[in-house]
PDBQT receptor file of N, H, CA, C and O in Angstrom, charges set to zero:
ATOM      1  N   MET A   1     225.935  35.699 112.799  1.00  0.00    +0.000 N 
ATOM      2  CA  MET A   1     224.628  35.093 112.953  1.00  0.00    +0.000 C 
ATOM      3  C   MET A   1     224.778  33.576 113.006  1.00  0.00    +0.000 C 
ATOM      4  O   MET A   1     225.404  32.984 112.127  1.00  0.00    +0.000 OA
ATOM      5  N   ALA A   2     224.228  32.968 113.993  1.00  0.00    +0.000 N 
ATOM      6  H   ALA A   2     223.720  33.450 114.707  1.00  0.00    +0.000 HD
ATOM      7  CA  ALA A   2     224.311  31.521 114.161  1.00  0.00    +0.000 C 
ATOM      8  C   ALA A   2     223.628  30.814 112.986  1.00  0.00    +0.000 C 
ATOM      9  O   ALA A   2     222.592  31.257 112.490  1.00  0.00    +0.000 OA
ATOM     10  N   LYS A   3     224.229  29.717 112.562  1.00  0.00    +0.000 N 
ATOM     11  H   LYS A   3     225.071  29.358 112.965  1.00  0.00    +0.000 HD
ATOM     12  CA  LYS A   3     223.740  28.960 111.413  1.00  0.00    +0.000 C 
ATOM     13  C   LYS A   3     222.724  27.919 111.873  1.00  0.00    +0.000 C 
ATOM     14  O   LYS A   3     222.959  27.202 112.846  1.00  0.00    +0.000 OA
ATOM     15  N   GLU A   4     221.597  27.840 111.173  1.00  0.00    +0.000 N 
ATOM     16  H   GLU A   4     221.406  28.422 110.383  1.00  0.00    +0.000 HD
ATOM     17  CA  GLU A   4     220.543  26.875 111.500  1.00  0.00    +0.000 C 
ATOM     18  C   GLU A   4     220.810  25.576 110.741  1.00  0.00    +0.000 C 
ATOM     19  O   GLU A   4     221.036  25.587 109.531  1.00  0.00    +0.000 OA
ATOM     20  N   ILE A   5     220.780  24.456 111.467  1.00  0.00    +0.000 N 
ATOM     21  H   ILE A   5     220.596  24.447 112.450  1.00  0.00    +0.000 HD
ATOM     22  CA  ILE A   5     221.067  23.137 110.897  1.00  0.00    +0.000 C 
ATOM     23  C   ILE A   5     219.911  22.202 111.226  1.00  0.00    +0.000 C 
ATOM     24  O   ILE A   5     219.398  22.210 112.345  1.00  0.00    +0.000 OA
ATOM     25  N   PHE A   6     219.506  21.400 110.254  1.00  0.00    +0.000 N 
ATOM     26  H   PHE A   6     219.923  21.393 109.346  1.00  0.00    +0.000 HD
ATOM     27  CA  PHE A   6     218.519  20.351 110.502  1.00  0.00    +0.000 C 
ATOM     28  C   PHE A   6     219.220  19.010 110.391  1.00  0.00    +0.000 C 
ATOM     29  O   PHE A   6     219.867  18.721 109.384  1.00  0.00    +0.000 OA
ATOM     30  N   TYR A   7     219.091  18.188 111.431  1.00  0.00    +0.000 N 
ATOM     31  H   TYR A   7     218.565  18.423 112.248  1.00  0.00    +0.000 HD
ATOM     32  CA  TYR A   7     219.738  16.881 111.445  1.00  0.00    +0.000 C 
ATOM     33  C   TYR A   7     218.802  15.865 112.080  1.00  0.00    +0.000 C 
ATOM     34  O   TYR A   7     218.374  16.025 113.223  1.00  0.00    +0.000 OA
ATOM     35  N   LYS A   8     218.494  14.831 111.333  1.00  0.00    +0.000 N 
ATOM     36  H   LYS A   8     218.841  14.701 110.405  1.00  0.00    +0.000 HD
ATOM     37  CA  LYS A   8     217.589  13.766 111.786  1.00  0.00    +0.000 C 
ATOM     38  C   LYS A   8     216.286  14.330 112.342  1.00  0.00    +0.000 C 
ATOM     39  O   LYS A   8     215.806  13.894 113.388  1.00  0.00    +0.000 OA
ATOM     40  N   GLY A   9     215.723  15.298 111.638  1.00  0.00    +0.000 N 
ATOM     41  H   GLY A   9     216.112  15.653 110.788  1.00  0.00    +0.000 HD
ATOM     42  CA  GLY A   9     214.432  15.858 112.006  1.00  0.00    +0.000 C 
ATOM     43  C   GLY A   9     214.448  16.874 113.136  1.00  0.00    +0.000 C 
ATOM     44  O   GLY A   9     213.393  17.359 113.545  1.00  0.00    +0.000 OA
ATOM     45  N   LYS A  10     215.621  17.199 113.641  1.00  0.00    +0.000 N 
ATOM     46  H   LYS A  10     216.478  16.804 113.309  1.00  0.00    +0.000 HD
ATOM     47  CA  LYS A  10     215.724  18.180 114.727  1.00  0.00    +0.000 C 
ATOM     48  C   LYS A  10     216.478  19.414 114.251  1.00  0.00    +0.000 C 
ATOM     49  O   LYS A  10     217.316  19.343 113.352  1.00  0.00    +0.000 OA
ATOM     50  N   LYS A  11     216.162  20.541 114.870  1.00  0.00    +0.000 N 
ATOM     51  H   LYS A  11     215.481  20.599 115.600  1.00  0.00    +0.000 HD
ATOM     52  CA  LYS A  11     216.808  21.801 114.524  1.00  0.00    +0.000 C 
ATOM     53  C   LYS A  11     217.900  22.122 115.534  1.00  0.00    +0.000 C 
ATOM     54  O   LYS A  11     217.685  22.054 116.744  1.00  0.00    +0.000 OA
ATOM     55  N   TYR A  12     219.070  22.472 115.020  1.00  0.00    +0.000 N 
ATOM     56  H   TYR A  12     219.244  22.527 114.037  1.00  0.00    +0.000 HD
ATOM     57  CA  TYR A  12     220.203  22.873 115.846  1.00  0.00    +0.000 C 
ATOM     58  C   TYR A  12     220.748  24.193 115.315  1.00  0.00    +0.000 C 
ATOM     59  O   TYR A  12     220.449  24.599 114.192  1.00  0.00    +0.000 OA
ATOM     60  N   PHE A  13     221.538  24.842 116.126  1.00  0.00    +0.000 N 
ATOM     61  H   PHE A  13     221.781  24.512 117.039  1.00  0.00    +0.000 HD
ATOM     62  CA  PHE A  13     222.161  26.097 115.721  1.00  0.00    +0.000 C 
ATOM     63  C   PHE A  13     223.658  25.980 115.971  1.00  0.00    +0.000 C 
ATOM     64  O   PHE A  13     224.090  25.438 116.989  1.00  0.00    +0.000 OA
ATOM     65  N   GLN A  14     224.439  26.493 115.031  1.00  0.00    +0.000 N 
ATOM     66  H   GLN A  14     224.088  26.932 114.205  1.00  0.00    +0.000 HD
ATOM     67  CA  GLN A  14     225.891  26.355 115.107  1.00  0.00    +0.000 C 
ATOM     68  C   GLN A  14     226.571  27.710 115.201  1.00  0.00    +0.000 C 
ATOM     69  O   GLN A  14     226.250  28.639 114.459  1.00  0.00    +0.000 OA
ATOM     70  N   CYS A  15     227.506  27.804 116.118  1.00  0.00    +0.000 N 
ATOM     71  H   CYS A  15     227.766  27.050 116.720  1.00  0.00    +0.000 HD
ATOM     72  CA  CYS A  15     228.363  28.987 116.211  1.00  0.00    +0.000 C 
ATOM     73  C   CYS A  15     229.267  28.977 114.978  1.00  0.00    +0.000 C 
ATOM     74  O   CYS A  15     229.941  27.980 114.719  1.00  0.00    +0.000 OA
ATOM     75  N   ASN A  16     229.290  30.051 114.231  1.00  0.00    +0.000 N 
ATOM     76  H   ASN A  16     228.743  30.861 114.442  1.00  0.00    +0.000 HD
ATOM     77  CA  ASN A  16     230.077  30.122 113.002  1.00  0.00    +0.000 C 
ATOM     78  C   ASN A  16     231.574  30.235 113.257  1.00  0.00    +0.000 C 
ATOM     79  O   ASN A  16     232.368  30.094 112.327  1.00  0.00    +0.000 OA
ATOM     80  N   ILE A  17     231.969  30.483 114.485  1.00  0.00    +0.000 N 
ATOM     81  H   ILE A  17     231.324  30.598 115.241  1.00  0.00    +0.000 HD
ATOM     82  CA  ILE A  17     233.391  30.642 114.786  1.00  0.00    +0.000 C 
ATOM     83  C   ILE A  17     234.001  29.343 115.311  1.00  0.00    +0.000 C 
ATOM     84  O   ILE A  17     234.957  28.832 114.727  1.00  0.00    +0.000 OA
ATOM     85  N   CYS A  18     233.463  28.806 116.396  1.00  0.00    +0.000 N 
ATOM     86  H   CYS A  18     232.687  29.221 116.870  1.00  0.00    +0.000 HD
ATOM     87  CA  CYS A  18     234.045  27.584 116.973  1.00  0.00    +0.000 C 
ATOM     88  C   CYS A  18     233.368  26.307 116.481  1.00  0.00    +0.000 C 
ATOM     89  O   CYS A  18     233.863  25.207 116.725  1.00  0.00    +0.000 OA
ATOM     90  N   LYS A  19     232.238  26.452 115.790  1.00  0.00    +0.000 N 
ATOM     91  H   LYS A  19     231.836  27.345 115.592  1.00  0.00    +0.000 HD
ATOM     92  CA  LYS A  19     231.505  25.323 115.179  1.00  0.00    +0.000 C 
ATOM     93  C   LYS A  19     230.793  24.409 116.171  1.00  0.00    +0.000 C 
ATOM     94  O   LYS A  19     230.400  23.304 115.800  1.00  0.00    +0.000 OA
ATOM     95  N   PHE A  20     230.613  24.839 117.427  1.00  0.00    +0.000 N 
ATOM     96  H   PHE A  20     230.933  25.737 117.728  1.00  0.00    +0.000 HD
ATOM     97  CA  PHE A  20     229.830  24.057 118.378  1.00  0.00    +0.000 C 
ATOM     98  C   PHE A  20     228.353  24.156 118.013  1.00  0.00    +0.000 C 
ATOM     99  O   PHE A  20     227.905  25.155 117.451  1.00  0.00    +0.000 OA
ATOM    100  N   TYR A  21     227.602  23.102 118.342  1.00  0.00    +0.000 N 
ATOM    101  H   TYR A  21     227.966  22.290 118.799  1.00  0.00    +0.000 HD
ATOM    102  CA  TYR A  21     226.166  23.065 118.075  1.00  0.00    +0.000 C 
ATOM    103  C   TYR A  21     225.386  23.277 119.369  1.00  0.00    +0.000 C 
ATOM    104  O   TYR A  21     225.813  22.860 120.446  1.00  0.00    +0.000 OA
ATOM    105  N   TYR A  22     224.233  23.935 119.240  1.00  0.00    +0.000 N 
ATOM    106  H   TYR A  22     223.887  24.273 118.365  1.00  0.00    +0.000 HD
ATOM    107  CA  TYR A  22     223.362  24.212 120.382  1.00  0.00    +0.000 C 
ATOM    108  C   TYR A  22     221.920  23.906 120.003  1.00  0.00    +0.000 C 
ATOM    109  O   TYR A  22     221.546  23.958 118.831  1.00  0.00    +0.000 OA
ATOM    110  N   GLY A  23     221.123  23.589 121.007  1.00  0.00    +0.000 N 
ATOM    111  H   GLY A  23     221.427  23.547 121.959  1.00  0.00    +0.000 HD
ATOM    112  CA  GLY A  23     219.711  23.307 120.779  1.00  0.00    +0.000 C 
ATOM    113  C   GLY A  23     218.873  24.560 120.639  1.00  0.00    +0.000 C 
ATOM    114  O   GLY A  23     217.738  24.496 120.168  1.00  0.00    +0.000 OA
ATOM    115  N   THR A  24     219.420  25.711 121.045  1.00  0.00    +0.000 N 
ATOM    116  H   THR A  24     220.342  25.763 121.427  1.00  0.00    +0.000 HD
ATOM    117  CA  THR A  24     218.683  26.969 120.926  1.00  0.00    +0.000 C 
ATOM    118  C   THR A  24     219.540  28.024 120.229  1.00  0.00    +0.000 C 
ATOM    119  O   THR A  24     220.766  28.032 120.343  1.00  0.00    +0.000 OA
ATOM    120  N   LYS A  25     218.875  28.893 119.522  1.00  0.00    +0.000 N 
ATOM    121  H   LYS A  25     217.879  28.887 119.430  1.00  0.00    +0.000 HD
ATOM    122  CA  LYS A  25     219.568  29.973 118.822  1.00  0.00    +0.000 C 
ATOM    123  C   LYS A  25     220.206  30.929 119.831  1.00  0.00    +0.000 C 
ATOM    124  O   LYS A  25     221.256  31.514 119.566  1.00  0.00    +0.000 OA
ATOM    125  N   LYS A  26     219.562  31.082 120.983  1.00  0.00    +0.000 N 
ATOM    126  H   LYS A  26     218.709  30.608 121.198  1.00  0.00    +0.000 HD
ATOM    127  CA  LYS A  26     220.053  31.982 122.029  1.00  0.00    +0.000 C 
ATOM    128  C   LYS A  26     221.483  31.630 122.443  1.00  0.00    +0.000 C 
ATOM    129  O   LYS A  26     222.345  32.506 122.500  1.00  0.00    +0.000 OA
ATOM    130  N   PHE A  27     221.734  30.356 122.731  1.00  0.00    +0.000 N 
ATOM    131  H   PHE A  27     221.033  29.644 122.685  1.00  0.00    +0.000 HD
ATOM    132  CA  PHE A  27     223.072  29.958 123.163  1.00  0.00    +0.000 C 
ATOM    133  C   PHE A  27     224.074  29.998 122.016  1.00  0.00    +0.000 C 
ATOM    134  O   PHE A  27     225.234  30.353 122.227  1.00  0.00    +0.000 OA
ATOM    135  N   ALA A  28     223.653  29.645 120.824  1.00  0.00    +0.000 N 
ATOM    136  H   ALA A  28     222.711  29.357 120.653  1.00  0.00    +0.000 HD
ATOM    137  CA  ALA A  28     224.561  29.706 119.672  1.00  0.00    +0.000 C 
ATOM    138  C   ALA A  28     224.998  31.146 119.423  1.00  0.00    +0.000 C 
ATOM    139  O   ALA A  28     226.162  31.399 119.112  1.00  0.00    +0.000 OA
ATOM    140  N   GLN A  29     224.070  32.086 119.560  1.00  0.00    +0.000 N 
ATOM    141  H   GLN A  29     223.125  31.881 119.813  1.00  0.00    +0.000 HD
ATOM    142  CA  GLN A  29     224.404  33.492 119.345  1.00  0.00    +0.000 C 
ATOM    143  C   GLN A  29     225.283  34.026 120.471  1.00  0.00    +0.000 C 
ATOM    144  O   GLN A  29     226.208  34.800 120.225  1.00  0.00    +0.000 OA
ATOM    145  N   LYS A  30     224.996  33.615 121.712  1.00  0.00    +0.000 N 
ATOM    146  H   LYS A  30     224.245  32.986 121.912  1.00  0.00    +0.000 HD
ATOM    147  CA  LYS A  30     225.848  34.014 122.836  1.00  0.00    +0.000 C 
ATOM    148  C   LYS A  30     227.268  33.510 122.635  1.00  0.00    +0.000 C 
ATOM    149  O   LYS A  30     228.236  34.226 122.890  1.00  0.00    +0.000 OA
ATOM    150  N   CYS A  31     227.382  32.267 122.172  1.00  0.00    +0.000 N 
ATOM    151  H   CYS A  31     226.596  31.685 121.964  1.00  0.00    +0.000 HD
ATOM    152  CA  CYS A  31     228.694  31.671 121.926  1.00  0.00    +0.000 C 
ATOM    153  C   CYS A  31     229.433  32.451 120.845  1.00  0.00    +0.000 C 
ATOM    154  O   CYS A  31     230.606  32.785 121.010  1.00  0.00    +0.000 OA
ATOM    155  N   GLU A  32     228.758  32.737 119.755  1.00  0.00    +0.000 N 
ATOM    156  H   GLU A  32     227.805  32.465 119.621  1.00  0.00    +0.000 HD
ATOM    157  CA  GLU A  32     229.386  33.461 118.657  1.00  0.00    +0.000 C 
ATOM    158  C   GLU A  32     229.834  34.857 119.092  1.00  0.00    +0.000 C 
ATOM    159  O   GLU A  32     230.935  35.288 118.749  1.00  0.00    +0.000 OA
ATOM    160  N   ASP A  33     228.999  35.555 119.837  1.00  0.00    +0.000 N 
ATOM    161  H   ASP A  33     228.105  35.205 120.115  1.00  0.00    +0.000 HD
ATOM    162  CA  ASP A  33     229.361  36.889 120.330  1.00  0.00    +0.000 C 
ATOM    163  C   ASP A  33     230.588  36.826 121.236  1.00  0.00    +0.000 C 
ATOM    164  O   ASP A  33     231.495  37.651 121.129  1.00  0.00    +0.000 OA
ATOM    165  N   PHE A  34     230.605  35.826 122.139  1.00  0.00    +0.000 N 
ATOM    166  H   PHE A  34     229.869  35.156 122.226  1.00  0.00    +0.000 HD
ATOM    167  CA  PHE A  34     231.747  35.677 123.051  1.00  0.00    +0.000 C 
ATOM    168  C   PHE A  34     233.009  35.339 122.265  1.00  0.00    +0.000 C 
ATOM    169  O   PHE A  34     234.070  35.912 122.514  1.00  0.00    +0.000 OA
ATOM    170  N   CYS A  35     232.899  34.414 121.323  1.00  0.00    +0.000 N 
ATOM    171  H   CYS A  35     232.037  33.948 121.120  1.00  0.00    +0.000 HD
ATOM    172  CA  CYS A  35     234.064  34.012 120.513  1.00  0.00    +0.000 C 
ATOM    173  C   CYS A  35     234.652  35.202 119.760  1.00  0.00    +0.000 C 
ATOM    174  O   CYS A  35     235.871  35.368 119.703  1.00  0.00    +0.000 OA
ATOM    175  N   LYS A  36     233.785  36.026 119.185  1.00  0.00    +0.000 N 
ATOM    176  H   LYS A  36     232.795  35.892 119.232  1.00  0.00    +0.000 HD
ATOM    177  CA  LYS A  36     234.249  37.198 118.435  1.00  0.00    +0.000 C 
ATOM    178  C   LYS A  36     234.975  38.181 119.349  1.00  0.00    +0.000 C 
ATOM    179  O   LYS A  36     236.036  38.703 119.005  1.00  0.00    +0.000 OA
ATOM    180  N   LYS A  37     234.390  38.421 120.510  1.00  0.00    +0.000 N 
ATOM    181  H   LYS A  37     233.528  37.998 120.790  1.00  0.00    +0.000 HD
ATOM    182  CA  LYS A  37     234.927  39.427 121.419  1.00  0.00    +0.000 C 
ATOM    183  C   LYS A  37     236.231  38.977 122.093  1.00  0.00    +0.000 C 
ATOM    184  O   LYS A  37     237.161  39.771 122.234  1.00  0.00    +0.000 OA
ATOM    185  N   HIS A  38     236.299  37.701 122.510  1.00  0.00    +0.000 N 
ATOM    186  H   HIS A  38     235.544  37.056 122.395  1.00  0.00    +0.000 HD
ATOM    187  CA  HIS A  38     237.421  37.227 123.313  1.00  0.00    +0.000 C 
ATOM    188  C   HIS A  38     238.373  36.282 122.574  1.00  0.00    +0.000 C 
ATOM    189  O   HIS A  38     239.399  35.874 123.117  1.00  0.00    +0.000 OA
ATOM    190  N   ASN A  39     238.030  35.949 121.358  1.00  0.00    +0.000 N 
ATOM    191  H   ASN A  39     237.196  36.281 120.917  1.00  0.00    +0.000 HD
ATOM    192  CA  ASN A  39     238.827  35.021 120.554  1.00  0.00    +0.000 C 
ATOM    193  C   ASN A  39     239.058  33.694 121.284  1.00  0.00    +0.000 C 
ATOM    194  O   ASN A  39     240.118  33.080 121.165  1.00  0.00    +0.000 OA
ATOM    195  N   SER A  40     238.055  33.273 122.034  1.00  0.00    +0.000 N 
ATOM    196  H   SER A  40     237.194  33.773 122.131  1.00  0.00    +0.000 HD
ATOM    197  CA  SER A  40     238.075  31.993 122.745  1.00  0.00    +0.000 C 
ATOM    198  C   SER A  40     236.647  31.640 123.142  1.00  0.00    +0.000 C 
ATOM    199  O   SER A  40     235.726  32.435 122.953  1.00  0.00    +0.000 OA
ATOM    200  N   CYS A  41     236.471  30.448 123.690  1.00  0.00    +0.000 N 
ATOM    201  H   CYS A  41     237.219  29.802 123.843  1.00  0.00    +0.000 HD
ATOM    202  CA  CYS A  41     235.137  29.989 124.099  1.00  0.00    +0.000 C 
ATOM    203  C   CYS A  41     234.932  30.177 125.600  1.00  0.00    +0.000 C 
ATOM    204  O   CYS A  41     235.885  30.192 126.379  1.00  0.00    +0.000 OA
ATOM    205  N   SER A  42     233.674  30.318 125.980  1.00  0.00    +0.000 N 
ATOM    206  H   SER A  42     232.900  30.306 125.347  1.00  0.00    +0.000 HD
ATOM    207  CA  SER A  42     233.301  30.428 127.387  1.00  0.00    +0.000 C 
ATOM    208  C   SER A  42     232.816  29.068 127.883  1.00  0.00    +0.000 C 
ATOM    209  O   SER A  42     231.943  28.462 127.262  1.00  0.00    +0.000 OA
ATOM    210  N   LEU A  43     233.364  28.590 128.979  1.00  0.00    +0.000 N 
ATOM    211  H   LEU A  43     234.073  29.082 129.483  1.00  0.00    +0.000 HD
ATOM    212  CA  LEU A  43     232.922  27.312 129.539  1.00  0.00    +0.000 C 
ATOM    213  C   LEU A  43     231.468  27.380 129.996  1.00  0.00    +0.000 C 
ATOM    214  O   LEU A  43     230.745  26.386 129.933  1.00  0.00    +0.000 OA
ATOM    215  N   GLU A  44     231.049  28.542 130.452  1.00  0.00    +0.000 N 
ATOM    216  H   GLU A  44     231.636  29.350 130.503  1.00  0.00    +0.000 HD
ATOM    217  CA  GLU A  44     229.661  28.708 130.887  1.00  0.00    +0.000 C 
ATOM    218  C   GLU A  44     228.678  28.556 129.720  1.00  0.00    +0.000 C 
ATOM    219  O   GLU A  44     227.554  28.090 129.904  1.00  0.00    +0.000 OA
ATOM    220  N   ILE A  45     229.104  28.945 128.546  1.00  0.00    +0.000 N 
ATOM    221  H   ILE A  45     230.017  29.324 128.396  1.00  0.00    +0.000 HD
ATOM    222  CA  ILE A  45     228.247  28.822 127.360  1.00  0.00    +0.000 C 
ATOM    223  C   ILE A  45     228.389  27.441 126.729  1.00  0.00    +0.000 C 
ATOM    224  O   ILE A  45     227.388  26.803 126.403  1.00  0.00    +0.000 OA
ATOM    225  N   THR A  46     229.624  26.976 126.554  1.00  0.00    +0.000 N 
ATOM    226  H   THR A  46     230.437  27.494 126.819  1.00  0.00    +0.000 HD
ATOM    227  CA  THR A  46     229.839  25.701 125.857  1.00  0.00    +0.000 C 
ATOM    228  C   THR A  46     229.318  24.486 126.626  1.00  0.00    +0.000 C 
ATOM    229  O   THR A  46     229.159  23.415 126.040  1.00  0.00    +0.000 OA
ATOM    230  N   LYS A  47     229.053  24.630 127.905  1.00  0.00    +0.000 N 
ATOM    231  H   LYS A  47     229.182  25.500 128.381  1.00  0.00    +0.000 HD
ATOM    232  CA  LYS A  47     228.470  23.497 128.632  1.00  0.00    +0.000 C 
ATOM    233  C   LYS A  47     227.059  23.185 128.132  1.00  0.00    +0.000 C 
ATOM    234  O   LYS A  47     226.513  22.122 128.428  1.00  0.00    +0.000 OA
ATOM    235  N   HIS A  48     226.468  24.114 127.372  1.00  0.00    +0.000 N 
ATOM    236  H   HIS A  48     226.911  24.978 127.131  1.00  0.00    +0.000 HD
ATOM    237  CA  HIS A  48     225.142  23.909 126.788  1.00  0.00    +0.000 C 
ATOM    238  C   HIS A  48     225.215  23.355 125.365  1.00  0.00    +0.000 C 
ATOM    239  O   HIS A  48     224.183  23.128 124.733  1.00  0.00    +0.000 OA
ATOM    240  N   ALA A  49     226.421  23.141 124.866  1.00  0.00    +0.000 N 
ATOM    241  H   ALA A  49     227.259  23.326 125.380  1.00  0.00    +0.000 HD
ATOM    242  CA  ALA A  49     226.596  22.597 123.515  1.00  0.00    +0.000 C 
ATOM    243  C   ALA A  49     226.095  21.155 123.469  1.00  0.00    +0.000 C 
ATOM    244  O   ALA A  49     226.106  20.442 124.472  1.00  0.00    +0.000 OA
ATOM    245  N   VAL A  50     225.655  20.747 122.278  1.00  0.00    +0.000 N 
ATOM    246  H   VAL A  50     225.646  21.326 121.463  1.00  0.00    +0.000 HD
ATOM    247  CA  VAL A  50     225.171  19.381 122.088  1.00  0.00    +0.000 C 
ATOM    248  C   VAL A  50     226.031  18.697 121.030  1.00  0.00    +0.000 C 
ATOM    249  O   VAL A  50     226.584  19.345 120.142  1.00  0.00    +0.000 OA
ATOM    250  N   GLU A  51     226.129  17.388 121.143  1.00  0.00    +0.000 N 
ATOM    251  H   GLU A  51     225.679  16.861 121.864  1.00  0.00    +0.000 HD
ATOM    252  CA  GLU A  51     226.890  16.607 120.176  1.00  0.00    +0.000 C 
ATOM    253  C   GLU A  51     225.924  16.013 119.163  1.00  0.00    +0.000 C 
ATOM    254  O   GLU A  51     224.905  15.429 119.531  1.00  0.00    +0.000 OA
ATOM    255  N   ILE A  52     226.247  16.164 117.903  1.00  0.00    +0.000 N 
ATOM    256  H   ILE A  52     227.075  16.638 117.605  1.00  0.00    +0.000 HD
ATOM    257  CA  ILE A  52     225.405  15.611 116.841  1.00  0.00    +0.000 C 
ATOM    258  C   ILE A  52     226.115  14.391 116.269  1.00  0.00    +0.000 C 
ATOM    259  O   ILE A  52     227.258  14.471 115.820  1.00  0.00    +0.000 OA
ATOM    260  N   LYS A  53     225.413  13.261 116.295  1.00  0.00    +0.000 N 
ATOM    261  H   LYS A  53     224.484  13.197 116.660  1.00  0.00    +0.000 HD
ATOM    262  CA  LYS A  53     225.982  12.016 115.750  1.00  0.00    +0.000 C 
ATOM    263  C   LYS A  53     225.071  11.437 114.722  1.00  0.00    +0.000 C 
ATOM    264  O   LYS A  53     225.373  10.391 114.148  1.00  0.00    +0.000 OA
TER     265      LYS A  53
C-alpha cells in the first residue's frame, strides 16, 4: 500500500519499495505493484514521479 506523505501543505504518495514520490495514489500504487512483480521500476510509471524539496 502506497504511503501518504504531507509536505509543505501538499499530499504526496510514496512507493514503499523504490521510495519514489507521486502526486496521486494511483501512480504510487501502480509503481509499487510493478516493483513487487518485476523487482525493478517502470520508466512509463516513474516519469510521473515528483521531486520533493
